C-alpha positions in Angstrom: 153.8 111.3 142.5 156.7 112.2 140.5 155.3 113.4 138.0 152.5 115.1 140.7 155.5 117.0 142.0 157.1 118.0 139.5 154.6 119.4 138.1 153.4 121.4 140.7 156.8 122.9 141.6 156.5 124.0 137.2 153.1 125.4 138.2 154.4 126.7 140.3 157.2 128.8 139.5 155.7 130.0 135.8 153.3 131.5 138.8 156.2 133.3 140.6 157.5 134.5 137.3 154.7 135.5 135.5 154.2 138.0 138.3 157.8 139.6 138.0 157.2 140.3 134.8 154.0 142.4 135.1 155.7 145.0 137.3 156.9 148.6 135.8 159.7 150.3 135.3 161.2 153.9 135.6 164.3 156.3 136.5 162.4 158.9 138.2 163.2 162.2 139.7 162.4 164.2 142.6 160.4 166.8 141.7 158.5 167.8 144.8 157.8 167.1 148.7 155.0 168.2 150.3 154.6 166.6 153.7 153.9 163.1 153.2 154.0 163.4 149.5 156.7 162.9 146.5 155.7 163.9 143.4 158.3 162.2 141.0 158.8 163.3 136.8 159.0 159.6 134.9 158.6 161.9 131.6 157.4 159.9 129.1 156.7 156.5 130.6 154.9 158.2 133.4 152.1 155.7 131.6 153.6 152.4 132.7 152.1 153.3 136.1 148.5 153.3 137.3 146.3 155.8 140.6 146.8 153.5 143.5 149.4 151.7 142.8 152.3 150.6 145.3 156.1 151.7 144.2 159.2 150.0 144.6 161.7 153.4 145.2 165.4 153.1 145.8 167.8 155.8 146.6 170.8 156.9 143.9 173.8 155.3 145.4 176.7 158.2 146.2 180.3 156.7 146.4 182.3 157.5 149.3 185.3 159.8 148.9 187.7 159.1 150.8 191.6 161.0 151.7 194.0 159.9 153.1 
């Protein structure tokens, strides 16, 4: 029973780690915004993405300026 459970856990781990390795990433710049569409410029790394694929976008973090 323990061997079966450890084998299933190992298979589940391999499957979840393989899915995260397939994601492409690049730093892109927003060039224009038209109604509900955002145009990004990713430079030479644009070939990593496929048309119709989902993309997760994080906004740039800005540091707060503290005064006295």
